[in-house]
KOLLO-419756 format. One record per residue (C-alpha): residue number from 1; residue in three letters; y, z, x. Coordinates in steps of 0.2 Angstrom, whole numbers, padded with zeros to 4 digits. Each point is the difference from the previous one (the first is absolute). Example, Ala and Ser with C-alpha at 12.3 -4.5 7.8 and 13.67 -1.06 7.14 Angstrom:
n  res  v  w  u
1  Ala  -0022  0039  0062
2  Ser  0017  -0003  0006
END
This chain:
n  res  v  w  u
1  Met  0500  0422  0415
2  Ala  -0012  0007  -0013
3  Arg  0002  0011  -0015
4  Ile  -0007  0017  0002
5  Ala  -0003  0013  -0013
6  Val  -0001  0018  0005
7  Ile  -0008  0013  -0012
8  Gly  0009  0017  0002
9  Ala  0015  0006  0009
10  Gly  -0008  0013  0011
11  Met  0005  0002  0019
12  Gly  -0014  -0011  0006
13  Ala  0003  -0014  -0013
14  Met  0019  0000  0004
15  Ala  -0004  -0001  0019
16  Ala  -0010  -0015  -0003
17  Ala  0013  -0008  -0012
18  Ala  0014  0002  0012
19  Arg  -0010  -0008  0014
20  Leu  -0006  -0014  -0010
21  Ala  0018  -0004  -0006
22  Val  0006  0000  0018
23  Ala  -0014  -0013  0003
24  Gly  0008  -0011  -0013
25  His  -0011  0003  -0016
26  Arg  0007  0003  -0017
27  Val  -0006  0018  -0004
28  Thr  0000  0008  -0017
29  Val  -0005  0018  -0002
30  Tyr  -0007  0006  -0017
31  Glu  0000  0019  -0003
32  Arg  -0007  0009  -0015
33  Ser  0013  0014  0001
34  Gly  0019  0000  0000
35  Thr  0002  0002  0018
36  Tyr  -0006  -0003  0018
37  Gly  -0007  0011  0013
38  Gly  -0018  0005  -0006
39  Ser  -0003  0017  0005
40  Leu  0017  0003  0008
41  Gly  0008  0007  -0016
42  Gln  0014  0012  -0002
43  His  0003  0013  -0013
44  Ala  0019  0005  -0002
45  Glu  0006  0013  -0012
46  Glu  0017  0009  -0001
47  Gly  0005  -0004  0018
48  Phe  -0017  0003  0008
49  Ala  -0011  -0014  0006
50  Phe  -0019  0001  0006
51  Asp  -0012  -0013  0007
52  Thr  -0015  -0001  -0011
53  Gly  -0011  -0009  0013
54  Pro  0000  0001  0019
55  Gly  0014  0011  0007
56  Leu  -0001  -0006  0018
57  Leu  -0001  -0016  0010
58  His  -0013  -0002  0014
59  Leu  -0002  -0015  0011
60  Pro  0017  -0006  -0004
61  Ala  -0003  -0015  0012
62  Val  -0009  -0009  -0015
63  His  0016  0000  -0010
64  Arg  0011  -0004  0015
65  Asp  -0011  -0015  0003
66  Leu  0002  -0005  -0019
67  Phe  0019  0001  0001
68  Val  0001  -0009  0017
69  Lys  -0011  -0015  -0007
70  Thr  0010  -0002  -0016
71  Gly  0018  0001  0005
72  Lys  0014  0004  0012
73  Glu  0002  0018  -0006
74  Pro  -0012  0012  0008
75  Leu  -0008  0015  -0009
76  Glu  0012  0013  0007
77  Arg  0015  -0010  -0007
78  Cys  -0008  0000  -0018
79  Val  -0006  0019  0000
80  Thr  0004  0015  0010
81  Leu  -0015  0007  0008
82  Ala  -0001  0018  0006
83  Gln  -0013  0006  0012
84  Val  -0008  0016  -0007
85  Asp  -0001  0014  0013
86  Pro  -0011  0010  -0001
87  Ala  -0011  -0013  -0007
88  Ser  -0009  0014  -0010
89  Arg  -0003  0018  -0001
90  His  -0017  0007  -0005
91  Leu  -0004  0016  -0008
92  Phe  -0018  0007  0000
93  Ala  -0008  0012  -0011
94  Asp  -0001  0013  0014
95  Gly  0019  0001  0001
96  Thr  0002  -0010  0016
97  Ser  0011  -0015  0001
98  Val  0004  -0014  0011
99  Ser  0014  -0013  0001
100  Leu  -0004  -0017  0007
101  Pro  0014  -0010  0009
102  Asn  0002  -0018  -0005
103  Ala  -0008  -0013  0011
104  Ser  -0003  0012  0015
105  Arg  -0017  0002  0006
106  Ala  0004  0013  0013
107  Gly  0010  0009  -0013
108  Thr  -0014  0000  -0012
109  Val  -0012  0007  0012
110  Ala  0011  0014  0006
111  Ala  0004  0005  -0018
112  Leu  -0018  0001  -0005
113  Asp  -0004  0010  0016
114  Thr  0014  0012  -0004
115  Ala  -0003  0002  -0018
116  Leu  -0019  0000  -0001
117  Gly  -0005  0005  0018
118  Gly  -0018  -0003  0007
119  Gly  0004  -0017  0007
120  Ala  0003  -0007  -0017
121  Gly  0013  -0012  0007
122  Ala  -0012  -0007  0013
123  Lys  -0013  -0003  -0013
124  Trp  0012  -0009  -0011
125  Gly  0006  -0010  0015
126  Ala  -0017  -0005  0005
127  Phe  -0003  -0005  -0018
128  Leu  0015  -0011  0000
129  Asp  -0006  -0008  0016
130  Arg  -0016  -0006  -0009
131  Ala  0011  -0005  -0016
132  Arg  0010  -0011  0012
133  Asp  -0016  -0008  0006
134  Ala  -0005  -0004  -0018
135  Trp  0018  -0007  -0003
136  Asp  -0001  -0011  0015
137  Arg  -0018  -0006  -0006
138  Ser  0004  -0003  -0018
139  Arg  0019  -0003  -0002
140  Arg  0000  -0019  0000
141  Pro  -0016  -0004  -0011
142  Leu  0004  0014  -0011
143  Leu  0019  -0002  -0003
144  Glu  0007  -0015  0008
145  Glu  -0013  -0014  -0005
146  Pro  -0007  -0006  -0016
147  Leu  -0016  0008  -0004
148  Arg  -0013  -0010  0010
149  Pro  -0015  -0009  -0009
150  Asp  -0011  0010  0011
151  Trp  0008  0016  -0006
152  Gln  -0016  0010  0004
153  Val  0007  0002  0018
154  Leu  0012  0013  -0007
155  Gly  -0014  0009  -0007
156  Arg  -0003  0008  0017
157  Asp  0011  0016  0002
158  Pro  0012  -0003  0015
159  Tyr  0003  0019  0002
160  Pro  -0008  0005  0017
161  Ala  -0007  0016  -0007
162  Glu  -0006  0013  0013
163  Glu  -0018  0003  0003
164  Arg  -0006  0017  -0004
165  Arg  -0016  0005  0008
166  Arg  -0011  0013  -0008
167  Leu  -0015  0010  0006
168  Leu  -0016  -0008  -0005
169  Arg  0009  -0011  -0013
170  Pro  0007  -0017  0001
171  Ala  0018  -0002  0005
172  Arg  0013  -0002  -0014
173  Arg  0017  -0010  -0001
174  Ala  0013  0003  -0013
175  Gly  0000  -0014  -0013
176  Thr  0012  0006  -0013
177  Val  0017  0009  0000
178  Ala  -0008  0017  -0005
179  Glu  -0013  -0002  0014
180  Ile  0014  -0003  0013
181  Gly  0008  0016  -0006
182  Ala  -0016  0010  0001
183  Trp  -0007  -0007  0016
184  Glu  0014  -0006  0010
185  Leu  0015  0010  -0004
186  Ala  -0011  0015  -0004
187  Glu  0016  0010  -0006
188  Pro  0002  0003  -0019
189  Arg  0019  -0003  0000
190  Leu  -0002  -0016  0010
191  Ala  -0013  -0006  -0012
192  Ala  0011  0004  -0014
193  Leu  0014  -0009  0008
194  Leu  -0011  -0016  0002
195  Asp  -0006  0002  -0018
196  Gly  0018  0000  -0006
197  Tyr  0003  -0017  0008
198  Ala  -0015  -0007  -0009
199  Leu  0004  0008  -0017
200  Ala  0018  -0006  0001
201  Tyr  -0007  -0018  0000
202  Gly  -0012  0004  -0014
203  Leu  -0016  0001  0011
204  Asp  -0014  0012  -0001
205  Pro  -0002  0008  0017
206  Leu  -0019  0002  -0004
207  Arg  -0002  -0019  -0002
208  Ala  0014  -0008  0009
209  Pro  -0006  -0007  0017
210  Ala  0005  0007  0017
211  Ser  0012  -0015  0002
212  Ala  0012  0008  -0012
213  Ala  0006  0008  0016
214  Leu  0011  -0015  0000
215  Leu  0011  0008  -0013
216  Pro  0006  0015  0009
217  Tyr  0001  -0010  0016
218  Met  0012  -0013  -0008
219  Glu  0011  0014  -0007
220  Glu  0001  0010  0015
221  Thr  0002  -0015  0012
222  Phe  0013  -0010  -0010
223  Gly  0009  0014  -0009
224  Ser  0005  0004  -0018
225  Trp  0016  -0006  -0007
226  Tyr  0010  0004  -0016
227  Val  0010  -0014  -0009
228  Met  0017  0007  -0005
229  Gly  0002  -0001  -0019
230  Gly  -0019  0002  -0002
231  Met  -0014  -0013  0003
232  Arg  0007  -0009  -0016
233  Ala  0013  -0006  0012
234  Leu  -0013  -0009  0010
235  Ala  -0007  -0009  -0015
236  Arg  0018  -0005  -0005
237  Ala  0003  -0007  0017
238  Val  -0016  -0011  -0001
239  Tyr  0004  -0005  -0017
240  Glu  0018  -0005  0005
241  Arg  -0007  -0010  0015
242  Cys  -0011  -0009  -0012
243  Leu  0015  -0005  -0011
244  Ala  0009  -0005  0015
245  Arg  -0014  -0012  0004
246  Lys  0001  -0007  -0018
247  Val  -0016  0009  -0006
248  Glu  0000  0000  -0019
249  Phe  -0005  0016  -0009
250  Val  -0006  0000  -0018
251  Phe  -0002  0018  -0007
252  Gly  -0009  0006  -0015
253  Ala  -0012  -0015  0003
254  Glu  -0018  0006  -0001
255  Val  -0012  -0013  0007
256  Ala  -0016  -0002  -0010
257  Arg  -0010  -0011  0011
258  Val  0001  -0012  0015
259  Val  -0001  -0019  -0005
260  Glu  -0014  -0009  0008
261  Lys  -0001  -0019  0001
262  Asp  -0012  -0011  0009
263  Gly  -0006  0015  0010
264  Leu  0017  0005  0006
265  Ala  0013  0013  -0005
266  Ala  0013  -0009  -0010
267  Gly  0011  0013  -0007
268  Val  0001  0015  -0012
269  Glu  -0001  0003  -0018
270  Leu  0011  0014  -0007
271  Ala  -0005  0012  -0014
272  Asp  0012  -0010  -0012
273  Gly  -0010  -0016  0004
274  Thr  0013  -0008  0011
275  Val  -0008  -0009  0015
276  Ala  0009  -0002  0017
277  Glu  -0007  -0013  0011
278  Ala  -0002  0004  0019
279  Ala  -0008  -0007  0015
280  His  -0004  0018  0006
281  Val  -0002  0017  -0009
282  Val  0002  0016  0009
283  Leu  -0007  0015  -0009
284  Gly  0009  0016  0005
285  Ala  -0011  0012  -0011
286  Arg  -0018  0005  -0001
287  Pro  -0010  -0015  -0008
288  Trp  -0006  0003  -0017
289  Pro  -0014  -0007  -0011
290  Gly  0004  -0017  -0007
291  Leu  0014  -0003  0013
292  Val  -0008  -0017  0002
293  Pro  -0011  -0003  -0015
294  Gly  -0017  -0007  0005
295  Gln  0004  0001  0019
296  Glu  -0008  0012  0012
297  Leu  0013  0005  0013
298  Trp  -0014  0008  0011
299  Ala  -0018  -0002  0003
300  Asp  -0014  0013  0004
301  Gly  0003  0006  0017
302  Asp  0019  -0002  0000
303  Val  0010  0016  0004
304  Ala  0008  0001  -0018
305  Val  -0017  0000  -0008
306  Arg  -0008  0014  0011
307  Ala  0015  0010  0004
308  Glu  -0004  0019  -0003
309  Ala  0016  0009  0005
310  Gly  0005  0011  -0014
311  Ala  0018  0001  -0007
312  Ser  0011  0015  -0004
313  Gly  0017  0003  -0008
314  Arg  0016  0010  0004
315  Phe  0007  0015  -0009
316  Val  0019  0001  0003
317  Val  0011  0015  -0005
318  Met  0019  -0003  0001
319  Leu  0010  0015  0001
320  Ser  0019  0001  -0003
321  Leu  0006  0016  0009
322  Arg  0015  0011  0000
323  Gly  0006  0005  0017
324  Gly  0003  -0012  0015
325  Arg  -0012  -0006  0013
326  Pro  0000  0012  0015
327  Ala  0005  -0009  0016
328  Asp  -0017  0005  0008
329  Ala  -0011  -0007  -0014
330  Val  -0014  -0011  0005
331  His  -0001  -0017  -0008
332  Arg  -0019  0000  -0002
333  Thr  -0011  0015  -0002
334  Val  -0019  -0001  -0003
335  Val  -0008  0016  -0008
336  His  -0019  0000  0004
337  Pro  -0011  0010  -0012
338  Ala  -0013  0013  0006
339  Asp  -0015  -0010  -0007
340  Gly  0002  -0018  0004
341  Ala  -0018  -0004  -0004
342  Ala  0003  0006  -0018
343  Glu  0015  -0011  -0001
344  Arg  -0009  -0015  0005
345  Glu  -0014  0003  -0012
346  Ala  0012  0001  -0014
347  Val  0011  -0015  0004
348  Phe  -0014  -0012  0003
349  Gly  -0011  0008  -0013
350  Gly  0012  -0004  -0014
351  Arg  0007  0018  -0002
352  Thr  0016  0009  0004
353  Ala  0000  0010  0016
354  Ala  0005  0018  -0003
355  His  0009  0001  0017
356  Pro  0005  -0018  0006
357  Thr  0008  -0005  0016
358  Val  0019  -0002  -0005
359  Thr  0013  -0010  0009
360  Val  0018  0006  -0002
361  Leu  0014  -0012  0003
362  Arg  0018  0007  0003
363  Pro  0011  -0015  0005
364  Asp  0017  0003  0008
365  Asp  0007  -0014  -0011
366  Pro  0016  0003  -0010
367  Ser  -0005  -0014  -0012
368  Thr  -0014  0010  -0007
369  Arg  0010  0014  -0007
370  Pro  0016  0003  -0010
371  Asp  0009  0010  0014
372  Ala  -0003  0011  0015
373  Glu  -0004  0015  -0012
374  His  -0016  -0008  -0006
375  Glu  -0016  -0007  0008
376  Ala  -0013  -0013  -0006
377  Val  -0018  0005  0006
378  Thr  -0016  -0011  -0003
379  Leu  -0018  0007  0000
380  Thr  -0015  -0011  0001
381  Ala  -0019  0002  -0001
382  Thr  -0014  -0012  0000
383  Val  -0010  0002  -0016
384  Ala  -0013  -0009  -0010
385  Pro  0006  -0015  -0009
386  His  0003  -0001  -0019
387  Gly  -0016  -0001  -0009
388  Pro  -0011  0012  0008
389  Val  0015  0012  -0003
390  Asp  0010  -0002  -0015
391  Trp  0018  0001  0007
392  Thr  0008  -0003  -0017
393  Asp  -0005  0018  -0004
394  Glu  0017  0008  0000
395  Ala  -0007  0018  0003
396  Leu  -0010  -0006  0015
397  Arg  0015  -0009  0007
398  Thr  0011  0016  -0002
399  Arg  -0014  0011  0007
400  Tyr  -0003  -0012  0015
401  Ala  0019  -0001  0004
402  Asp  0000  0019  0001
403  Thr  -0015  -0001  0012
404  Leu  0010  -0011  0012
405  Ile  0016  0011  -0002
406  Asp  -0010  0015  0004
407  Ala  -0007  -0008  0016
408  Ala  0017  -0007  0005
409  Asp  0008  0017  -0001
410  Ala  -0007  0003  0018
411  Ala  0011  -0015  0006
412  Val  0015  0004  -0011
413  Pro  0001  0019  -0002
414  Gly  0007  0005  -0016
415  Leu  -0003  -0017  -0007
416  Arg  -0003  0005  -0018
417  Glu  0016  0010  -0002
418  Arg  0010  -0016  0005
419  Val  -0008  -0012  -0012
420  Leu  0012  -0008  -0013
421  Arg  -0012  -0014  -0006
422  Ile  -0018  -0005  0003
423  Arg  -0006  -0018  -0003
424  Ala  -0018  -0004  0003
425  Arg  -0007  -0018  0003
426  Thr  -0019  -0002  -0001
427  Pro  -0012  -0015  0002
428  Ala  0002  -0003  -0018
429  Glu  0018  -0005  0003
430  Thr  -0005  -0010  0015
431  Ala  -0012  -0010  -0010
432  Ala  0012  -0003  -0014
433  Asp  0014  -0006  0013
434  Thr  -0010  -0010  0012
435  Gly  -0016  -0005  -0010
436  Ala  -0011  0007  0013
437  Glu  -0016  0007  -0008
438  Gly  0000  0018  -0002
439  Gly  0016  0001  0010
440  Ala  -0010  -0002  0016
441  Val  0008  -0003  0016
442  Pro  -0009  -0011  0012
443  Pro  -0005  0007  0017
444  Pro  0003  -0010  0017
445  Ala  -0014  -0010  0006
446  Leu  -0011  0008  0013
447  Ala  -0014  -0007  0012
448  Gly  -0017  0008  0000
449  Ala  -0011  0006  -0013
450  Gly  -0008  -0017  -0002
451  Gly  0016  -0007  -0007
452  Ala  0001  0012  -0015
453  Phe  0018  0003  0003
454  Leu  0006  -0018  0002
455  His  0010  -0009  -0013
456  Ala  -0002  -0017  -0008
457  Ala  0005  -0014  0011
458  Asn  0018  -0008  -0003
459  Arg  -0009  -0016  -0004
460  Thr  -0011  -0001  -0015
461  Arg  -0014  -0013  -0004
462  Leu  0012  -0009  -0011
463  Pro  0011  -0011  0011
464  Gly  0018  0004  -0002
465  Leu  -0002  0017  -0006
466  Leu  0005  0014  0012
467  Leu  0001  0019  0000
468  Ala  0014  0010  0007
469  Gly  0004  0019  -0002
470  Gly  -0010  0016  0002
471  Trp  -0016  -0006  -0009
472  Ser  -0003  -0014  0012
473  His  -0002  -0001  0019
474  Pro  0006  0011  0010
475  Gly  0001  0012  -0015
476  Gly  0012  0013  -0006
477  Gly  0015  0009  0008
478  Leu  0017  -0007  0002
479  Ala  -0002  -0008  0017
480  His  -0017  -0007  -0005
481  Ala  0007  -0008  -0016
482  Gly  0014  -0008  0011
483  Met  -0014  -0007  0012
484  Ser  -0009  -0008  -0015
485  Gly  0016  -0009  -0005
486  Ala  0001  -0007  0018
487  Leu  -0018  -0005  -0001
488  Val  0001  -0009  -0016
489  Ala  0016  -0010  0004
490  Gly  -0008  -0005  0017
491  Thr  -0015  -0006  -0009
492  Val  0010  -0011  -0013
493  Val  0011  -0007  0014
494  Glu  -0013  -0003  0013
495  Gly  -0015  -0002  -0010
496  Asp  -0017  0001  0009
497  Ala  0008  0000  0017
498  Phe  0008  0017  -0003
499  Arg  -0007  0014  0010
500  Gly  0013  0014  -0002
501  Ser  0014  0006  0011
502  Gln  0000  -0003  0018
END
């Protein structure tokens, strides 16, 4: 049994802590803030409650596996999962709309054909076939195994793009999300649909490799789920599972550096000078300069050194509304702008988009509102992080909240007349609460693009120091963070013999 120090109480870090404790280790989690959960926060005010991070759960098998491996009570006994159906409604700038059923390939194809016509469903179905091939080719090395030393094999894009022959010119194949939309889907609304999936994960469709097709494939294959009580309830369940496994939490404990001794990680030093010895250290946050003084965690050529994937933040508007939620209200609606190119240029150019893609969440959950005569609605847009944009500017915050509300009126008619209270959360708050630079949200790891969208390996060049959470392999997103925790725990327990889940 070894002492293990975990830095941060985010979802990936807690997943690693619970698994390591079950394996017999003495685990202590040091968290700089006063609570657990990382990005899974909640804002509560006068009977209303809002998720401040992800609002839906995808690939729930990751968390089911965590609860199976760490105790007798399964996930569904600890939280109530509600399948969201339809999974999403999409409103396009030309006035058309389509509702996509949850985890029904045939239903999705039929809905797109009916709403958009022109064989739109068949085009999307053929795209999902190619996305499934990419999933089959990359799932294990990209998600279920530690990042290989020869990670360059993941630099090749697994998406089998269609060859487009052109008269007197070389054939071309889509290499990015935007090119799939333009060349393969060849329908502006389908292209906007695909772009929306990429943007939701903080990816620039112009740069994200074609393998990002895995993201809509995973969602449309494995479904979308809401955790009753909000996603904070999932964070609480994982925290309580850690406590049940005797994991110790120390809140308000900022780690200044990792202690190195004889070429090994030997513990952590807190900001107040306290040193806690440990045989292994798990970092559940983005590495910072001086984390291990005098020690290079990566060498030239490693993924962490050459990673080129940009980061974005999230702007969240929490609306307390008078009037009850209609029985036919859709849980998630995505409002697409007329000019997606302008939005991409603004977000990834460090500016605010005049017309952003806005996701509207209207959960049918009594715990989010004071009574049946009120409703809690959350609006979210992907934005540039704090720094390029000064999200502490109060006038800008107010103006941009109004921008999202204007867009959301298409999803919730008469929205403004129902507003009792508006609360905005920007990347500046995310940075303050989580310590993430600029309030950036890490994107998931993707194969292709020469490895530019991979994340740092869970192992570092300092033996005994491992990385978990969204800033490490296999990247950001709730499911991916949970996978990182499993990979870190497996590496500690099995050592060099560990090759991932079987």
